[in-house]
SETOR-26479 format. One record per residue (C-alpha): z, x, y; residue in one letter. Coordinates in steps of 0.02 Angstrom, whole numbers, padded with zeros to 5 digits, always signed. Layout:
# residues N
ZXYA
...
END
This chain:
# residues 305
+06367-00853+03489M
+06427-00988+03370H
+06573-00967+03240R
+06594-01056+03078Y
+06713-01077+02941R
+06635-01049+02770L
+06702-01008+02593H
+06857-00955+02679G
+06769-00820+02799L
+06727-00825+02993T
+06528-00823+03010V
+06456-00791+03172E
+06272-00825+03228S
+06157-00841+03379P
+06104-00990+03315R
+06188-01157+03277P
+06209-01238+03123S
+06203-01433+03095P
+06298-01422+02944L
+06441-01292+02953L
+06621-01324+03011M
+06669-01247+03155P
+06805-01096+03158E
+06963-01176+03208P
+07052-01004+03251E
+06999-00942+03419A
+06988-00768+03429G
+06980-00741+03239R
+06868-00583+03204P
+06701-00625+03109A
+06693-00585+02920D
+06511-00610+02913I
+06386-00584+03060R
+06216-00648+03050I
+06078-00557+03165R
+05893-00621+03191F
+05806-00459+03189E
+05713-00355+03067P
+05808-00227+02961W
+05717-00098+02865P
+05733-00110+02667A
+05852+00028+02595P
+05784+00188+02549A
+05722+00216+02372G
+05650+00100+02234D
+05759-00064+02199P
+05864-00063+02034V
+05843-00248+02005H
+05704-00362+02061T
+05683-00549+02003A
+05632-00713+02104H
+05607-00634+02262A
+05771-00535+02266L
+05777-00343+02255S
+05939-00255+02238V
+05958-00065+02288Y
+06083+00070+02231A
+06195+00040+02364D
+06218-00132+02338G
+06119-00200+02484S
+05987-00331+02447A
+05826-00393+02511L
+05765-00567+02483F
+05587-00629+02534E
+05570-00815+02486P
+05413-00832+02574A
+05279-00754+02687P
+05347-00702+02853G
+05537-00731+02798Q
+05638-00579+02752R
+05825-00582+02733F
+05937-00413+02706T
+06107-00419+02658A
+06211-00266+02702V
+06386-00215+02643G
+06465-00394+02637G
+06487-00414+02814H
+06290-00417+02901T
+06148-00531+02862L
+05981-00484+02948F
+05858-00629+02962A
+05672-00585+03009D
+05580-00742+03013L
+05488-00850+03139A
+05585-00924+03285D
+05533-01107+03258D
+05591-01133+03084L
+05683-01304+03077P
+05890-01294+03079D
+05902-01374+02903Y
+05764-01257+02823E
+05853-01105+02905L
+06014-01164+02832H
+05939-01170+02657T
+05876-00996+02667W
+06027-00917+02758L
+06165-01004+02662F
+06090-01002+02483G
+06052-00834+02401L
+06084-00718+02552P
+06267-00784+02570M
+06288-00783+02391G
+06246-00594+02387W
+06356-00557+02528L
+06494-00652+02429L
+06454-00530+02269H
+06462-00380+02400Q
+06629-00436+02467R
+06696-00438+02278G
+06710-00623+02280L
+06617-00675+02126A
+06543-00835+02178P
+06522-00970+02040L
+06360-01078+02040H
+06454-01238+02065A
+06494-01400+02167S
+06679-01446+02184V
+06760-01603+02212V
+06937-01658+02243R
+07010-01781+02116V
+07180-01823+02185G
+07270-01671+02242A
+07171-01552+02130V
+07001-01476+02120A
+06863-01495+01994V
+06722-01370+01973A
+06567-01432+01903L
+06466-01271+01858A
+06278-01261+01807G
+06127-01174+01830H
+05984-01264+01965S
+05929-01411+01898G
+06076-01452+01791A
+06134-01601+01897G
+06297-01521+01974K
+06274-01601+02154S
+06211-01766+02093T
+06367-01779+01989L
+06477-01714+02132A
+06387-01854+02236R
+06429-01983+02110A
+06607-01925+02102M
+06617-01938+02291I
+06549-02117+02285A
+06690-02151+02168R
+06816-02107+02309G
+06850-01913+02272H
+06828-01776+02409G
+06699-01640+02431L
+06751-01462+02438L
+06586-01361+02415T
+06415-01393+02340D
+06317-01248+02249D
+06432-01097+02291L
+06612-01102+02256A
+06737-00962+02305V
+06883-00969+02185I
+07024-00856+02204D
+07062-00795+02023P
+07247-00750+02057R
+07290-00929+02128T
+07150-01037+02084G
+07124-01102+02264M
+06952-01163+02307V
+06879-01107+02483A
+06795-01246+02578P
+06600-01231+02595G
+06499-01347+02702A
+06522-01542+02714P
+06354-01582+02631A
+06271-01586+02467V
+06087-01557+02415R
+06008-01695+02333L
+05835-01737+02261W
+05756-01902+02327S
+05791-01987+02162A
+05979-01953+02176S
+05975-02017+02356T
+05914-02184+02303R
+06054-02204+02183I
+06186-02153+02315S
+06098-02232+02463G
+06091-02091+02567D
+05968-02073+02712A
+05840-01943+02705T
+05765-01902+02853P
+05621-01791+02862D
+05693-01651+02960E
+05842-01644+02822R
+05725-01583+02687R
+05778-01421+02611I
+05606-01348+02653K
+05428-01411+02702A
+05351-01502+02559G
+05514-01511+02440I
+05583-01679+02396D
+05758-01620+02416K
+05864-01659+02552F
+06027-01598+02638H
+06142-01743+02638V
+06302-01725+02753P
+06469-01805+02691L
+06596-01761+02832P
+06691-01901+02806A
+06724-01854+02624A
+06758-01676+02667F
+06917-01573+02623H
+06932-01422+02755A
+07087-01350+02673E
+07079-01260+02515P
+07136-01346+02349A
+07197-01285+02184S
+07077-01285+02047L
+07124-01385+01880A
+06978-01391+01789L
+06804-01326+01772V
+06658-01419+01689V
+06500-01335+01637T
+06343-01426+01637I
+06190-01419+01524G
+06050-01525+01479L
+06039-01563+01301D
+05884-01663+01228P
+05979-01683+01068D
+06126-01783+01156V
+06088-01973+01176R
+06209-01994+01327D
+06338-01857+01347F
+06458-01750+01246S
+06618-01656+01313L
+06704-01515+01220G
+06848-01391+01276R
+06825-01210+01253L
+06961-01070+01193T
+06997-00954+01330P
+06882-00812+01258P
+06739-00947+01250E
+06778-00997+01428A
+06786-00814+01498A
+06603-00770+01424A
+06540-00944+01482V
+06615-00933+01663L
+06536-00760+01674Q
+06355-00841+01637H
+06384-00966+01771F
+06427-00842+01916L
+06287-00844+02051Y
+06132-00719+02013R
+06256-00629+01885I
+06121-00524+01817E
+06074-00457+01990A
+06266-00451+02046A
+06300-00331+01885R
+06202-00196+01987R
+06341-00187+02110I
+06488-00125+02008D
+06417-00142+01820K
+06481-00314+01815G
+06676-00251+01828R
+06727-00383+01958S
+06632-00519+01872A
+06709-00487+01694F
+06876-00476+01782A
+06845-00633+01876W
+06807-00728+01731S
+06937-00672+01619L
+07079-00723+01750A
+07003-00896+01780M
+06995-00923+01588A
+07176-00900+01570R
+07208-00998+01734L
+07126-01155+01701V
+07040-01269+01566P
+06844-01252+01543V
+06751-01402+01472V
+06570-01410+01428T
+06481-01561+01466L
+06311-01582+01372R
+06196-01728+01435R
+06033-01824+01418A
+05917-01776+01561A
+05917-01959+01629D
+06069-02009+01742I
+06101-02168+01652A
+06271-02116+01592A
+06336-02043+01754L
+06482-02184+01773P
+06541-02146+01601E
+06518-01964+01645I
+06638-01978+01810C
+06755-02084+01719A
+06783-01941+01575A
+06803-01806+01707I
+06935-01914+01804E
+07035-01925+01645Q
+07017-01748+01607L
+07060-01701+01789A
+07218-01806+01778G
+07281-01725+01619K
+07244-01542+01695A
+07333-01580+01843A
+07486-01640+01742R
+07477-01485+01641E
+07461-01379+01797Q
+07610-01466+01881A
END
């Protein structure tokens, strides 16, 4: 049995993962157990179905991303994976620690933000956005400038303290982004077969300890913006926007009618500044965007102190 530390939780799995950090505390009980065996779908019809995810009245969820692949998240503590034994390790990581893990976090009331988080000096900056917004590409550009990595794609942030729990020491990048960063893309690191996107391990840049969040930057593509624009939100605006960027929020509202997501967003909006980044579709302005975020992070860190 393999034991890992992910999002502040101990994950136990019979199969090894090439990308997760080992659990440093011997004897610590597992928070989440992965079991490679079938599990029947919950009784009754789902209350929400979208993008291969079905959510049931008891909060359990069934995820069927491809033929022969079936994941069931139960009670915030167990993930059943029914799939071929020969699925490559990196593709397995894609499926296990993407949507199924995000749903288990929702079941635990942890409200994961759809964000990559970098460490700038002593503080953390969350880069939030929907799929395709470029949050991992921007995180990789920040790391290339000497900053650290805390997590990619899913971020667990304590709304009482603002502490960000570390994820995995890797980012997911399209091949166009890896050519800019100079990262290797061996075929076995594809997130899944036939997709030109790769897991890029960055252990040297990874911070394995939680860090205090000082700033959230929400990213959106805007065809009317030539390079990029930044704007700070008021706390009420920030609360609404943060809730919008919680991972699979429409499905997650089925667990408790959105109460935990609403409470999390309100608390975070009071705790840290939230800035909107509107950028052009190309990435020519990445250096300037990084420099602007560095300035904002420095100012936020001083205000926080």
